[in-house]
N, C-alpha and C positions, 0 to 999 in steps of 0.2 A: 516546799508548799508551807503557804501559810495557814491554809484551813483543810482540816479533815472532817469530813460531815454525811458520818452516816445519819440517815433519816428514817423513823419508823413511821409508818402508815396504820392505823390499827381501826379496821372496819366497826361501825356501831352504828347508833340511830340516825347522827346526823350526815355521817358519809361513809358510803361503802366501797372498799377497795376491792378491786376485782383481782388481786395477785395476793401470791404469797410465795415467799422467799425473797429473791434480789431482783432489783430494776435498777436500770441506768446509770451502770458503772461509769462516771464521767470524770475524767481529767480536764482541768483547764490551765493550759499552761501561761495564758495570758494573765486571769486572773488568781492564779495560784492556788487553786484549790483541787480537790479530789473529793466526789460525793456519791452516794449509792443510797438507793430506796432499800428498805426493808418492810416486807408486807405481812400483816397480820390479818387475815381476815376474821369476822365475827364469829364464824363456826367454828375456829382454832379455839377462841379462849370462852364461848358462853359455858361451855359444858364441864369445865375444868376450873381446878381450886387455883387460888393466889400462887400458890407456890410452883405449880405447873406452867403458869403464865410467866413468871419471872425466870423460870430455867428456860423456856422457850425464847424469851426474848434476849438474856444474856450470850446464849447459845449462839442466835442469829448475828449478833453484834458482833460477837468474836468471830463468826466465818466473814462478816462484812469487812471487818478489819485486814482480816487474812487476804483478803480479794484485792484491797486496796493496795495494801503493802506490795503483792505480788505484781500489780498495774505500776506503780512506782518505781519497782527494781527493773521493771522490764523499760520503762522510760529513761533509766539510768538516775533516777533521784536517789539521794543517801535518805536512809531511814533509820532512826535509834530505834531498832527493835527492842533494845534490853530494856529502855526505860517505858517505852510503849508497853511493853507486855508487862512490866513491874507495875506501871499504872492500874494498867485493865484487871490485874488481878486483886489490887485492893479495890476498884471500884464494884468488881464482883462479888467479892467477901462482903462489901458492904450492903450490895443491893440484895442478895439473896438472905442476907440475914434480917434485914428490916422489911 
């Protein structure tokens, strides 16, 4: 795969997304990408503080990556999980600190 694309949809004033969690786990062998949509409705973020929002987002991103890895392995693609999770840990730490 050339591209791993978890996309986060956050509901707000301009757009209202009617889903929470995960949708559209799609693997395109032809175009060499895998994607998943992560939904966070307005009701989820407007009543909590920024720390809770960040924890929610990073948790869902981690689960999305797990789902994508599972799908890639099912389709017999090689996944370098050691590097992926090492990089993710760095991103998670930086995201939750700032």
